[in-house]
C-alpha positions in Angstrom: -26.0 28.7 38.4 -22.2 29.2 38.3 -20.4 27.8 35.3 -17.8 25.2 36.2 -14.7 24.2 34.3 -15.6 21.3 32.0 -12.3 19.6 32.9 -13.0 19.4 36.6 -14.1 15.8 36.5 -11.0 14.8 34.5 -8.7 16.5 36.9 -10.5 15.0 39.9 -10.2 11.5 38.5 -6.5 11.7 37.6 -5.3 11.2 41.2 -7.6 8.2 41.6 -6.2 6.6 38.5 -2.6 6.9 39.8 -3.5 5.0 43.0 -5.9 2.5 41.4 -5.4 -1.2 42.2 -4.7 -1.7 38.5 -1.5 0.5 38.6 0.9 -2.4 39.2 -0.6 -4.4 36.3 -0.3 -1.3 34.0 3.3 -1.0 34.9 4.0 -4.6 34.2 2.4 -4.6 30.7 3.6 -1.2 29.9 7.3 -2.2 29.9 9.1 -2.6 26.7 10.4 -6.0 25.8 14.1 -6.2 25.0 15.6 -8.9 22.8 18.9 -10.1 24.1 21.9 -11.1 22.0 21.5 -14.7 23.0 18.1 -14.8 21.3 19.3 -13.3 18.0 22.2 -15.7 17.6 20.1 -18.9 17.6 21.2 -21.1 14.7 18.6 -23.3 13.1 19.2 -27.0 13.1 21.3 -28.1 10.1 19.1 -31.0 9.2 16.0 -29.0 8.4 14.4 -29.5 5.0 13.8 -26.6 2.6 10.0 -26.9 3.3 10.6 -26.7 7.1 12.9 -23.7 6.6 10.2 -21.9 4.5 7.4 -22.8 7.0 9.4 -21.4 9.9 10.9 -18.3 8.2 9.9 -14.7 9.0 8.1 -14.4 5.7 6.7 -18.0 5.5 3.2 -19.2 5.0 2.3 -18.6 8.7 2.6 -14.8 8.2 0.9 -12.0 6.2 4.2 -11.4 4.5 3.6 -14.5 2.5 -0.2 -14.3 1.8 -0.3 -10.6 0.8 2.0 -11.2 -2.2 0.0 -14.3 -3.2 -3.2 -12.2 -3.4 -1.4 -9.4 -5.1 -0.4 -11.6 -8.0 -4.1 -11.2 -9.0 -3.3 -7.6 -10.1 -0.5 -8.9 -12.3 -2.6 -11.6 -13.9 -5.4 -9.0 -14.5 -2.8 -6.7 -16.1 -1.5 -9.5 -18.3 -5.1 -10.4 -19.3 -5.7 -6.7 -20.3 -3.0 -7.2 -23.0 -5.7 -8.8 -25.1 -8.0 -5.7 -24.7 -7.7 -2.9 -27.3 -5.8 0.1 -26.1 -8.7 2.4 -26.6 -10.6 0.6 -23.8 -7.8 0.9 -21.3 -7.7 3.5 -18.5 -4.7 5.7 -18.3 -5.6 6.7 -14.7 -5.9 3.1 -13.5 -2.7 1.9 -15.1 -0.9 5.0 -13.9 -2.0 4.1 -10.4 -0.6 0.6 -10.9 2.8 2.1 -12.1 3.0 4.4 -9.1 1.9 1.6 -6.6 4.3 -0.9 -8.0 7.3 1.6 -7.9 6.6 2.9 -4.4 5.9 -0.5 -2.8 8.8 -2.2 -4.6 11.1 0.3 -2.9 9.3 -0.1 0.4 9.9 -3.9 0.4 13.6 -3.3 0.7 13.2 -0.8 3.5 11.0 -2.7 5.9 12.1 -5.5 8.2 12.1 -8.4 7.4 13.0 -7.6 3.8 10.4 -9.3 1.7 11.8 -10.2 -1.7 8.6 -12.1 -2.6 6.5 -8.9 -2.1 9.1 -6.8 -3.9 8.9 -9.2 -6.9 5.1 -9.0 -7.2 5.2 -5.2 -6.8 7.8 -5.0 -9.6 5.6 -7.0 -11.9 2.7 -4.7 -11.0 4.9 -1.8 -12.1 5.9 -3.6 -15.3 2.3 -4.5 -16.3 1.1 -1.0 -15.6 4.0 0.6 -17.5 3.3 -1.8 -20.5 -0.3 -0.7 -20.5 0.5 3.0 -20.2 2.9 2.6 -23.2 0.2 0.9 -25.2 -2.3 3.8 -24.4 0.2 6.5 -25.3 1.2 4.8 -28.6 -2.5 4.3 -29.5 -3.3 8.0 -28.9 -0.1 9.0 -30.8 -1.1 6.9 -33.8 -4.6 8.6 -33.8 -3.2 12.1 -33.9 0.2 11.5 -35.4 1.6 13.7 -32.6 4.7 13.2 -30.6 4.9 11.2 -27.3 5.8 14.5 -25.5 2.6 16.1 -26.7 0.5 13.1 -25.5 2.2 13.2 -22.1 1.5 17.0 -21.8 -2.1 16.4 -22.8 -2.5 13.6 -20.3 -1.0 15.7 -17.5 -3.3 18.6 -18.3 -6.4 16.3 -18.3 -5.3 14.9 -14.9 -4.7 18.4 -13.6 -8.2 19.5 -14.5 -9.7 16.4 -12.9 -7.8 16.9 -9.6 -8.7 20.6 -9.7 -12.4 19.8 -10.0 -12.2 17.3 -7.2 -10.4 19.8 -4.9 -12.8 22.7 -5.7 -16.0 20.7 -5.3 -15.7 17.3 -3.7 -19.4 16.7 -3.3 -20.0 17.2 -7.1 -17.0 14.8 -7.8 -18.6 12.2 -5.5 -21.9 12.5 -7.2 -20.2 12.1 -10.6 -18.5 9.0 -9.4 -21.7 7.5 -8.1 -23.4 8.3 -11.4 -20.6 6.7 -13.4 -20.8 3.5 -11.3 
């Protein structure tokens, strides 16, 4: 039996797709929509209430741009609640992730369109609560060893390096460790 090119069916069907009865519909829906200048210069009625303006805004309650920050305030409240916990029970990795997340997404909120100041605010507070907890953790470890903050930062960086190195070298073992810890 002679071997055939595995793409022969694909090549044979391409011509049929170009002349299919669905081609005009694909062209119609494949076009890009263009916003005209007349549509962008529409002024809202001057007699709208503040509640109506909020309801109809680009980042109002009818969009995810409103509800995502509402849910994210839960992270801030959890961080504030952790202020009551002793610093020895706090996770540097978890709070470091909150710091990084808060910083990155606060910046991103000013880059995206529409600019979402509500989301930027909650991300900034996520950053602040994470930074406050990281500071508490560093100060706690510094008080235990009477070492400088620089030494503590170097030790934390070394610990993180070893953790990441272990995950990269043997991901299966890292997954097993994570399952065992949970």
